[in-house]
C-alpha positions in Angstrom: 6.5 -14.2 -16.0 3.1 -12.8 -14.8 2.6 -9.3 -13.5 3.5 -9.5 -10.1 6.5 -10.5 -10.8 9.3 -8.1 -10.6 11.6 -7.9 -13.4 13.4 -4.8 -11.8 17.9 -6.3 -11.8 20.0 -4.7 -9.5 22.9 -3.0 -11.2 26.3 -3.1 -10.3 30.3 -2.7 -11.3 31.4 -5.8 -13.8 33.7 -8.0 -12.5 36.1 -10.9 -14.0 34.5 -13.1 -11.7 30.7 -12.4 -13.9 32.8 -13.7 -17.0 31.3 -17.0 -17.9 27.8 -15.5 -17.4 28.6 -12.5 -19.1 29.8 -14.7 -22.0 27.0 -16.7 -22.0 24.3 -13.7 -22.3 26.6 -12.4 -25.2 26.7 -15.7 -27.0 22.8 -15.5 -27.2 22.4 -12.2 -28.2 21.7 -11.3 -31.7 23.6 -8.6 -33.5 27.0 -9.1 -31.4 29.9 -10.5 -32.8 32.7 -12.0 -30.1 36.3 -12.1 -31.1 39.6 -13.5 -29.6 39.3 -10.4 -27.5 36.2 -11.2 -25.3 38.2 -13.8 -23.9 38.8 -14.2 -20.3 42.3 -12.6 -20.5 41.0 -10.0 -22.8 37.8 -9.0 -20.7 40.4 -9.2 -17.5 42.7 -6.7 -19.5 39.2 -4.8 -20.5 38.0 -4.2 -16.6 41.5 -3.7 -15.4 42.3 -0.9 -18.0 39.0 0.6 -17.0 38.0 0.1 -13.4 34.6 1.2 -12.4 33.3 1.9 -16.1 31.5 -1.7 -16.9 28.2 -2.7 -15.2 25.9 -5.6 -15.2 22.2 -6.0 -14.4 21.3 -9.1 -12.3 17.8 -10.5 -11.7 17.0 -12.7 -8.5 16.8 -16.4 -10.0 17.9 -15.0 -13.5 21.6 -14.3 -13.3 22.9 -11.9 -15.2 20.4 -10.2 -17.6 22.1 -7.4 -19.0 25.6 -6.1 -19.4 27.3 -3.1 -20.8 31.2 -2.0 -20.8 32.9 1.2 -21.4 36.8 2.9 -21.4 38.2 5.6 -22.3 41.6 6.9 -24.4 41.6 9.6 -21.7 39.8 12.3 -24.4 36.7 10.2 -25.9 34.3 7.3 -24.1 33.7 3.5 -26.0 30.6 1.9 -25.4 30.3 -1.7 -26.0 28.9 -4.8 -25.8 25.0 -3.6 -24.6 23.6 -6.5 -24.2 20.0 -7.4 -22.5 18.0 -11.0 -22.2 15.0 -10.5 -24.5 13.0 -11.1 -21.5 14.4 -8.0 -19.8 13.9 -5.5 -23.0 11.7 -2.5 -23.0 11.6 -2.2 -19.4 14.7 0.2 -18.9 17.8 -2.1 -18.5 19.8 -1.0 -21.6 18.7 2.6 -20.5 20.3 2.4 -17.2 23.2 0.3 -17.6 24.3 3.2 -20.7 23.3 6.0 -18.0 25.5 4.3 -15.2 28.5 4.0 -18.0 28.1 8.1 -18.8 27.9 8.9 -15.2 31.1 7.5 -14.3 33.0 8.6 -17.6 32.2 11.8 -16.9 33.5 11.5 -13.1 36.4 10.5 -15.8 36.5 13.6 -17.6 35.0 11.9 -20.4 32.4 14.4 -22.0 31.7 12.6 -25.4 31.1 9.0 -26.2 31.6 6.9 -28.8 30.3 3.3 -30.1 30.3 0.8 -33.0 27.0 -0.9 -34.4 27.2 -3.8 -36.8 25.4 -2.1 -40.0 23.3 -5.5 -39.8 21.7 -4.8 -36.3 18.6 -2.9 -36.7 17.5 -3.4 -33.3 21.0 -1.5 -32.4 20.8 1.3 -34.3 16.9 2.2 -33.2 17.6 1.6 -29.7 20.7 4.0 -29.4 19.1 6.9 -32.7 15.8 6.8 -30.1 18.1 7.8 -26.8 19.9 10.7 -29.1 22.6 9.1 -30.4 23.8 10.2 -33.4 25.1 8.2 -36.5 28.1 9.7 -37.5 29.2 10.0 -41.7 31.4 12.2 -41.3 34.4 9.7 -41.2 35.4 6.4 -41.9 36.8 3.9 -39.0 39.6 1.8 -40.0 41.4 -1.3 -38.7 44.7 -2.7 -38.8 45.5 -6.2 -37.4 48.8 -6.3 -35.8 48.4 -10.1 -35.4 48.5 -13.6 -37.6 45.7 -14.1 -36.1 42.4 -12.6 -38.0 40.1 -13.0 -35.1 41.3 -10.5 -32.9 
């Protein structure tokens, strides 16, 4: 991109119609592990259960260049799949997507939000720590798979 190119994307709510472009971005992202829950049906359920809380950044000519998903359980919010295309990193896209999710969660009365970062994803750990997010060491996360499939 040249200096005269504007890389400022348009931000909007994520729609299920975005799925093919969103999953394409996620598949290229380092440090993001996709599961069956990220299928078309899984994302449709997530967006339906959490309307108005997930966003994309879209740039004319480049398509979707950033994503973030958010949901809540009535007490705490959860951010997932913050992804920004390599060419759009460092210009505030991730921060703006996060700001929009946190603002939407606040409207829902959610004032504390969590996220999960893979241990090997050093870039994501730096991103969140540099924005004031605190790594928690006072509890462990346990998961139970209630399926014969292990990639859920």
